[in-house]
C-alpha positions, 0 to 999 in steps of 0.5 A: 718336283714338277709334274713334268719330272713326276710324269718322267719318273713315272714313264721312262723315256725308254717305254714305247708308247704302247707301254705307257698307253697300257700303263696309264689304263692299268692305273686308271682301272678300277678295283673288281669289288668297286666294278659295276657289272652291266646286265646282259640283254637276253638272246630274246632281247638281242638286237640282231642286224643285217646287211640290206639287200641289194636288188640288181637290175637287170640290163635292158640291152644287150650288144649284139656279137654280128653287127655290134649294135646295142639292141632292146633285150626283146630283141635277144628273147625268142628261142627260135627252135627247141633243139638249139643248144645255147643257154642264151641268144647274143645275135639280134633277130635282125641278124638271124633273119639276114643269115636265114635269108642268105642260106634260103636264096643259096641254091646249094644248100637247103640246111638253115642252121642256127648261127648262135656260137657253139650251137649246130641246130637245123631249123625245120621249115615252120621255124625258117618260115617264122623267121622270114614272117616280116620279110620280103623273101618267098619261101616258095622256092626254098620249099620246093627245094626241101621237097625235092632233097626229100623225094631224091633220098627215096630208093629208085627215085628218078627226075625226067631228063628233059627237064620238066620238072616231073620225076617218078619212083621206079619199081624192080620191073620198070627197067632202065626207061621211063616214059614222063607222065608230063612231056612224054619224052623218054629217059635212061633210069640207069644213066639219068640222062635221056634215053639213048636211042638205038643202043643199050646201057652197056653201049652207051657206057662203052660211048662214054669211055671213047668220049672221055678218052677223047676229051683226055686226048684233046685236052693233052693236045692243048695244053702240051701242042700248038698248031703251025701258024701256016700249015695248021699242024699240031707241033709238040715243043719238048725243049729248047728255046722259043724260036720254033720251026715247023717240021712239016711246012718249015715255017719259023715263029715265036712259041710264045705269041706266034709271030713270024720270025723273018721280020723279028730276025731283021727288024728285032724284037718289036715285031713279036706280040705286045703281050710276048715276053720277048717284045722290046 
């Protein structure tokens, strides 16, 4: 019988590859009494293999979230205020400076806030001056605004109404009038206006009410009436078309453009004003 036939008998055809491999290993295995036991190394002789440590290099640049330019990490290093709430700056120094200049030049506010996301810290004057030290922006006017804002929070402080730049803090015995030490002009401390000579503060209040009522009436007349182009009498348009007839002088005109209606009636709508909706 050939070796092939012997193999066929030794390995039946219905055996899987794994079973054949296991049978081969078992046939080649050495009896236990003839196996050589290899000595195991002691714990002190065992070699310990450790994975090599990978050193991660810190990035040298960062993208500013405002200008989107790649800047050196040094441009994000300084924390301008100790009360800032952000952990790491994402806005470069140039953009922080531009934002500070914009606020300093804005006369409507004196609060210079940190522009970083989720940080609402307000920079003090020394911080603002340090940020702007390399720019041509003067902080003198900003310092004046801070000073004025500080004194205006003082109780009973009044500026001179004559705009000389002087003010003072009044006490309870000062009354409603004070004389400026710089320009020597009088100011009403109660209304903070130029002193209303000849009338008391109560009378001045009545005058203000009358003036407000008069202003209100004038605004209503301006919005709801027009003056006749011929006799100048105020006319109120309640309803109807825009062909108006003055009840005082019987003059006919267009309510929209005030054009004389007589030529319009004869020569058509080309005699309306060019910007009138009836012009054709």
